[in-house]
N, C-alpha and C positions, 0 to 999 in steps of 0.2 A: 921200225922193232921187228915190225910184220915181214919185211920184207928178207930179213939178214934169217929170221925161220924158213921164208920158202927157199932165199940160197943153201941150205945148209941138208932141206929135201932134196931138192939136187944135188948136189953134191953125197947125200946120201945114193940117188939113184945109179948113179955112175960110180961108185965103189959094187953096190951091189951086184951090175952090168957086169961088173971089169970082174968079181969074184966070180959070176955065173956062164964069164966068156974062159974062167978058170981053169974049171969044172969044177969047183967046192963046192962042197959036200950039202946037198938041197936041206937037210933039219938048220944046221949053223946058220943058216941065208936066213931060211924063214922067223929064226928065234932071235937075230940079230936085230933083221929086219921090225921086231912084233917091240921089242927092247928100244930100236931106237924113237919107234913113233909115240909109246905109248910114252918116252920123255918127251916128245913134241906136244903134245896135249899135253901135258901135265903142263911145260912152262907157259903154253901160251893160254892156257887157264887161271893160272899165277898172276899173270901184266893185265890179261881183266881183270880181276879181281882187283888188282891191287889197284887197276887207275879210277876206278868205280865204286862208289859210294852211296849206300843208301839213307836219307834221310825223312825223316818225317814233319809233318808239316804238325808245332801245337798249339792247335783249335783248343782253347778254352768251351767249353760246351755250358758252364757249367756257373759261369759271371752272371750277374745280376745285375739288373738295370739300378742305378747307384739312387733312384730316386724312392725305391723299394718298394713294398708288394703294394700294389693296388686294390685296395675294396671300396665295391659297389659301394654306392652312397645310398644312405638312409636318410628316411624321414621321419624331421627329430617328432616327440612328441607333443602334442599341445594340448594347454587347461580351458585353451577357450572353444565355441565352435565356431566355424570360419560361417562367415558373413555369409557365403549362397548359402548357408545347409539353419541359419536361425530362425525360429518362431518369431514372421514383426509384430507377435502381440505379447511377447515373449519381454519382461522386465529386466533392463538388462543394468539396472542400477542399486543394484548389492555392493555391501561392500565401500560406494561412494558418500552417499551423502547420509550417512547411521553415524551416531556415534557412539560411546559408546556407556550406558546409561549408569549413575555415577548410585551406588547403594542406597538402599534408606530403609533402614530397618521396620518405619511406622508404614509401608506400602503391603495397600492389602493380598494376602496370601491367599485368601480361599477359606481359613480356619477363622478370621476375627470380621467381625466387622465394624468397621474402623469409624465407625459415626460415634463421635464422644455421646458415654451416655447411653449407650448399649451395651449389652452383654457378649461374650461369644457365643459362640452357637450350639457349643458344648451342653452352655450352662443356665438356671435357668433362675436360678437363687443360690445361695452359698450353703455352704456344710451350716451344721449346729457346733452355732456355741459353745463350745467346750470347759473343761476347767480349767487345763495346760495352755486355754489363748488369756487366764488371765494372769500371764508375768511376762517380764522382760521374758527376748530372745537373743543369743548374741548367733549369729549369721556365721561368723568364721576368719580368719587374717589370713589377708592377700601382703606378698609381699614379691616386689615391684622394683626396676628399676625405672619405670617412666616419667615426668617432669607431671602428667599430671594423668588424668583417668576419665573416662567417661563411666557420667551415673542414669542408669537405662529405668524406669519399674515404672508398671500400670496391674489394672486388674485383671489378676487369669484369669477370675472366676467371675459373677454373675457382679455385676457392673451394677449400684446401687446406694449412688452414693459417699460410697469411701473417701475420708479424707484422712491425707500424712503433711507432719510437721517435721521437717529436714535442718539436723544440726550438721555443722564439722566442730569439732573439737570445742560445744560447747556451748558454739558462735551459732546464728542461726539464721539459713543461707536464703533459705523458702520457708516462710509462715504459714503458706495454706496450699496445698497441692488438691485438686480432686484428681482420682484414678480413677481414667477412664481406660477403654477398651486396650493404645495403644501408647507404646512404649513414648512417654515424658523423661527430661531429668538435665542433666548439667555437668558442665567442665570441670574434675578439679580438680585444680591446680596444688601435688603435692609441698605438701614442708616435710624436712629431713627430719627419716625418724617416724611415729610416732601420726598417724590421723584419726580419726574415729569419726565416723559418717554412723550417723543415728536416727532413725524413721520413729517417730511418736505416731500414734495410732488417737487422730482428733473426735470421731464417731466412729461408729460400726454400720453403716449405712441403713438399709431397709430391711437387707438380712443376710442372718450369722455376725460373725466375726469382721478383723478389717481385713481387710487380701490383699495380699499382692505380692504378685512376683519382680526379683532383683537381677538388672544385668548389667555388669559391669565392663566394658573391656579396658584395653592400654592405651598407650600415646600411638601405636601401629594398628591399630583394631580390633588386636585379637582380646576375644572369651577369655576374662581370667577371674570368673564366678557369677555363677546362677543361682541365687535363693527364692526361696521363699521367706511370706510370713504368714502368722494367723494372728490379730491380737485384739485382745477387750480394751476400752476406751480407754487412752492414759500408759497403755503398757507402751517399753520402745525397744523393737527391733537394731542392734547393732552388728557394725561391721570394724576392720579393723585390719589398715592400710600404712602398711611399714616401707617407707621409700630406705629402697638400701642406694 
């Protein structure tokens, strides 16, 4: 293709020479020369443009590592002290050999003297026996679905030798109980319907009336009743329990 263009240029030169030889008008020759030259230049540029293509490399600079984002490693917190930082004199046996201590209502809580026959710290004698203590007392009604109840009682004032007799539905279940500062009692298996628990004062001890604090617990260990009585000798305190 380049050779053909060169031949055309040669031919064009010969024609121009011939025209000049024949004394053509110089302006016409110059114009013709410029026109043909421009056409050759455009044809060559078009040829070069047609034969050459521009290629762009498709380089993906945004593609991430398929393994994901790498985060710096972190040290996991520990609830234990590293061995090299431990105090050799410190005990590390917490929670290993210890067992939960069972609940005991008789345990000394600092408020009572659990020694039998001694009074709570806050009392030195019972209250004076009043006329209203000379009659039976009703300590309330308990409704429960439990199969049994735990009955606990103690002398919550001055321990002066008070004694009681306990009945359940008119049957004696404890003939003579000494009331100390610590809780004592029994487990009562309930019958369907009404169950009447009665506490008869056998004496008044050496000071004041026959005094006691009564706690009743259901089969799950929840307390369902807390009562007190103050009785003169021969009087009775009663609790009605209804098994539903």
